[in-house]
N, C-alpha and C positions, 0 to 999 in steps of 0.2 A: 609933819617933819620930812627937809627933800634932803638927798645931798647936794654934791658941788654941779652934777650934769640936770637937775630940777627932776631927782627922779627918789618917790617913794619906796620905803623899803619894800612895799608889795609889787610894786612892779620891776624892780632891782632885781627881786627872789624869781618871778616869775620871765624877765628875761634869760639870767642868768641856768634855771633848770629846765630838767625837760625829764618829764616822766621815763621817755626809750629814746635809744638812736642805735640808727642802721648804716651800715657801710656805707659810707660816701655821705652821707645825710642826704639832706633832704634839702630843693629848690627852693629857696624865698618869693618866688614868686606863689607859684603852682601848689607846694607843700610834695611834691611828689616826687617819692626817691632817685638821688643820680643815676644810680644806678640801675633803674630797673630795668632796660632790658640788655645788661650783661648777663651772660649762662650764667654766672660767679655770685649771680644774685640770684635765681632765679635754686641755684644750689642751696645755698648756703639759707634760703627763708624754708625750702622743707625740710632740708638737717636741725633747723633749730622750729620746726614744729613739730617733728618726729618728739626732739627732745626732751622740748614741751609736754607733751602727753605721752612719755613712760616716765617720766619725773613728777611729774603730777597724779599717777597710776603709782606708781613706787607708795607715794604717798599716802593714796587713798589704802591699800592693800598694808602700810603700817597701822593704822586708824582701824582698820578691820581687823587687825591681828590685837591691836591695843585694848577695844572694845567687844568686842567677844569672848563669850562663858565658855570652856572646853572640860569635858569629860576627861576620865582618865583613858577611855580609846580616844579622843579626838587625836593624841598626841602622839602613835604612831604613823596617822595616812594626813590629816585635814592639815594643823599646823606643820610638818616641815613641808608640805606642798606649798603650802603660802608664802613659805619665807626662802623658799627657792623662787615663786615667784615673783618676791621683792626682791630678793636679788637680780632676778635675772633684767627688773625694767629698773633698777639700778645701776648696772651695770651698763644697758642702755641708752641711757641719759648723756653720760659726759661722753663716753668713748666714742660711740658714734659720728657725735658732731668731733671730735678730737682726729677718729682715723679719716673720717670724710676729709676735710679742712691738710692733713699730711699727705692723704693721697694726690688729693690738689699743688700743693705744694711740690711733689715729688713729681708730677708729671710738669710741671711748668719747668724746672730741672734737668729732666731730662731728655724734654724740648729743646733747651735754648743748648747745652752742652752736646747735645748731640748734632740738633741739624745745623749747629754755626760751623763746625769742623767741615762739614758737607759742602759750605757754603765755602772755604777757604781752601779748599784743594786746588793744587796745579789740573787745567785741563790734560794739556799734555806731559807725558813722561819726564824727564830731565833726565837729559844724558848726564852723564858722570866720567 
């Protein structure tokens, strides 16, 4: 079974769907990211890796808390400590990426605002 372009459903699905994507896409010939040499891409990669690590750690902490058995005395120290660690890693995963991207946006906006105003100032004082 083929469509008007001569493609089977499996070929069309493979062409239209990817497992993951990266900012800027990839080069069709080499498969390398287009923004590989940009600093922002490096920062994105590092922030994405840290977010993946912290969210995975949070999931493992949750499963560890869920599957472990506790005596009455463990509820005073062990469980609250694990819950605080879980909360910390949950906060790190999305907030780190969001704060980092907002910081880059702030730097870009501030440099375009303040540096561009210096470009258009007259060199000599005007006489009124």
